[in-house]
C-alpha positions in Angstrom: 0.0 0.0 0.0 1.4 3.4 -1.0 1.9 6.1 1.6 -0.8 8.4 0.1 -3.3 5.6 0.6 -2.7 5.3 4.3 -5.5 6.7 6.5 -2.9 8.5 8.7 -1.8 10.6 5.7 -5.3 12.0 5.2 -5.8 12.5 8.9 -2.5 14.5 9.1 -3.4 16.5 6.0 -6.9 17.3 7.4 -5.3 18.5 10.7 -2.9 20.7 8.8 -5.8 22.1 6.8 -7.8 22.9 9.9 -4.8 24.5 11.7 -3.8 26.6 8.7 -7.3 27.8 7.8 -8.1 28.5 11.4 -4.9 30.5 12.0 -5.6 32.7 9.0 -9.2 33.3 9.9 -8.3 34.1 13.5 -5.7 36.7 12.3 -8.3 38.2 10.0 -10.8 38.5 12.9 -8.1 39.9 15.2 -8.5 37.1 17.8 -5.8 36.1 20.2 -3.5 33.7 18.2 -2.4 31.7 21.2 -5.9 31.1 22.4 -7.0 30.1 18.9 -4.0 27.7 18.6 -4.7 26.0 22.0 -8.4 25.8 21.2 -7.6 24.1 17.8 -5.1 21.6 19.2 -7.3 20.6 22.2 -10.3 20.5 19.9 -8.6 18.1 17.5 -7.9 15.8 20.5 -11.6 16.1 21.4 -12.5 15.2 17.8 -10.5 12.0 18.1 -12.1 11.0 21.4 -15.6 12.1 20.3 -15.4 10.3 17.0 -14.4 7.0 18.7 -17.1 7.4 21.4 -19.8 8.2 18.9 -18.9 5.2 16.7 -18.8 2.9 19.8 -22.2 4.1 21.0 -23.7 3.7 17.5 -22.3 0.2 17.3 -23.9 -0.7 20.6 -27.2 0.7 19.4 -27.0 -1.5 16.3 -26.3 -4.7 18.2 -22.6 -4.6 17.7 -22.6 -3.4 14.1 -19.6 -1.1 13.8 -20.4 0.4 10.5 -21.5 3.8 11.8 -19.0 6.6 11.4 -18.0 9.1 14.0 -17.7 12.4 12.1 -20.6 14.0 14.1 -19.1 12.7 17.3 -15.8 14.3 16.3 -17.5 17.7 15.8 -19.2 17.3 19.2 -16.0 16.3 21.0 -14.0 19.1 19.4 -16.6 21.7 20.5 -16.7 20.3 24.0 -13.0 20.3 24.7 -12.4 23.5 22.7 -14.9 25.2 24.8 -13.0 24.3 28.0 -10.0 26.1 26.6 -12.0 29.2 25.9 -13.5 29.2 29.4 -10.0 28.9 30.8 -8.6 31.6 28.5 -11.6 33.9 28.8 -12.2 33.8 25.1 -15.5 34.8 23.4 -16.9 31.4 22.5 -19.0 32.4 19.5 -16.3 34.5 17.8 -13.8 31.7 18.2 -16.3 29.2 16.9 -17.0 31.5 13.9 -13.3 31.6 13.2 -13.0 27.8 13.4 -15.8 26.5 11.2 -14.3 27.3 7.8 -11.1 25.3 8.6 -13.1 22.4 10.0 -15.1 22.3 6.8 -11.9 22.2 4.8 -10.3 19.6 7.0 -13.5 17.5 6.6 -13.2 17.6 2.8 -9.6 16.5 2.9 -10.3 13.6 5.2 -13.3 12.4 3.1 -11.0 12.2 0.1 -9.0 9.7 2.2 -12.2 7.8 2.9 -12.6 7.5 -0.9 -9.1 6.3 -1.5 -9.4 3.7 1.3 -12.9 2.5 0.3 -14.7 3.2 3.5 -17.9 5.2 4.1 -19.1 3.8 0.7 -22.5 4.2 -1.0 -25.3 2.0 -2.2 -25.2 0.3 -5.6 -26.0 2.6 -8.5 -26.2 2.6 -12.3 -25.4 6.3 -12.5 -22.4 7.1 -14.8 -20.3 8.5 -11.9 -20.7 5.3 -9.8 -17.4 3.8 -8.6 -16.1 0.4 -7.7 -13.6 -0.8 -5.0 -11.2 -3.7 -5.0 -10.5 -6.4 -2.4 -9.2 -5.3 0.9 -11.6 -2.4 1.2 -14.6 -2.1 3.5 -16.8 -1.7 0.5 -15.6 -5.0 -0.9 -16.0 -6.9 2.4 -19.5 -5.5 2.9 -20.7 -6.6 -0.5 -19.3 -10.0 0.0 -21.0 -10.3 3.4 -24.3 -9.1 1.9 -24.0 -11.7 -0.9 -23.8 -9.1 -3.6 -20.5 -10.3 -5.0 -18.5 -13.4 -4.8 -15.3 -13.4 -2.6 -13.2 -14.0 -5.7 -14.7 -11.0 -7.6 -12.3 -8.5 -9.0 -14.2 -5.4 -7.9 -17.4 -4.4 -6.1 -20.6 -3.4 -7.8 -20.8 0.2 -8.9 -21.8 2.4 -5.9 -22.4 6.0 -5.1 -19.1 7.8 -4.3 -20.6 9.1 -1.1 -17.1 9.9 0.2 -16.8 12.5 -2.7 -20.3 13.8 -1.9 -19.0 14.5 1.6 -15.8 16.1 0.2 -17.9 18.4 -2.1 -20.1 19.3 0.9 -16.9 20.2 2.9 -15.5 22.3 0.1 -18.8 24.1 -0.7 -19.2 24.8 3.0 -15.7 26.1 3.3 -16.2 28.5 0.4 -19.6 29.7 1.8 -18.2 30.2 5.3 -15.1 32.0 4.2 -17.2 34.5 2.1 -19.8 34.9 4.9 -20.0 38.7 5.5 -21.1 40.4 8.6 -23.8 39.2 11.0 -23.7 38.9 14.8 -21.3 36.6 16.6 -22.3 33.0 16.1 -24.1 33.6 12.7 -21.3 31.8 10.9 -21.5 28.9 13.3 -25.2 28.7 12.7 -24.7 28.7 8.9 -22.1 25.9 9.3 -24.7 23.8 11.3 -27.3 24.4 8.6 -25.0 23.5 5.7 -23.6 20.4 7.3 -27.0 19.3 8.7 -28.8 19.5 5.4 -25.9 18.1 3.3 -25.2 15.2 5.6 -28.9 14.4 6.0 -29.2 14.1 2.3 -26.0 12.1 1.7 -27.0 9.6 4.4 -29.7 8.2 2.2 -27.0 7.1 -0.3 -24.7 5.4 2.3 -24.7 1.6 2.3 -23.4 1.3 5.9 -26.4 3.0 7.6 -28.6 1.3 10.2 -32.2 2.7 10.3 -33.5 3.5 13.7 -36.8 5.4 13.0 -38.2 4.5 9.6 -35.6 5.2 7.0 -33.6 7.5 9.4 -30.5 6.4 11.2 -28.5 7.9 14.1 -26.7 10.4 11.8 -30.0 11.7 10.5 -31.1 12.3 14.1 -27.9 14.2 14.8 -28.4 16.3 11.7 -31.9 17.2 12.8 -30.5 18.3 16.2 -27.9 20.5 14.4 -30.7 22.2 12.4 -32.8 22.8 15.5 -29.7 24.2 17.3 -29.0 26.6 14.3 -32.7 27.7 14.4 -32.6 28.4 18.1 -29.4 30.4 17.7 -30.9 32.5 14.9 -34.0 33.1 16.9 -32.2 34.4 20.0 -30.6 37.8 19.2 -29.4 38.2 22.8 -27.4 35.0 22.5 -26.0 36.2 19.1 -25.4 39.8 20.1 -22.7 41.5 18.2 -19.5 41.7 20.3 -17.6 44.9 20.4 
């Protein structure tokens, strides 16, 4: 396996993307660089812990099926631990969150490209011209063998939705939208990020092959996306919470 196909490579690349974009945005917003740096580093640690915990809890909920991914848990963990740094440093939570979300979206896009290269977070079978196949040794291949969709000796999987690339496009589009977001009270960019990711992830989830429905066609990630959208709505409806900071 080549170096650029290693998951660690894409994790490291996504971390660098987050740190670089966050540092640039913090400077533009005239935030304290040391506070922003500490928040980003601790937040990345929270992302790792939150992602693993979310995936483990989802696996328990699905009777031991470990297919659920932990991106939403990673966001939650990053926000939780990053907030502790801001409480300690006395930083304005909403302004630092606004500075962080573009970089997080960019890092998310980079990491999802790694998912595509490694054949995880794969989609359902499709006849669409942009469908892709994966070879032996990938999660997509093992999944289709276990489902009886292909034989163990098959050369490739059936053509599936490139959901990893859908995620990457969502990340890039969100990054561009957030970077160009102009004005608004503190927290408005965070609310926009929640809306963009919540709607985009909710839609993509219907094309994922590794989902486990919990309520009708909705899985745990659908539920989390709905929580994000409600949170964004509450933020936008509470002007005192989103008051413009001096």
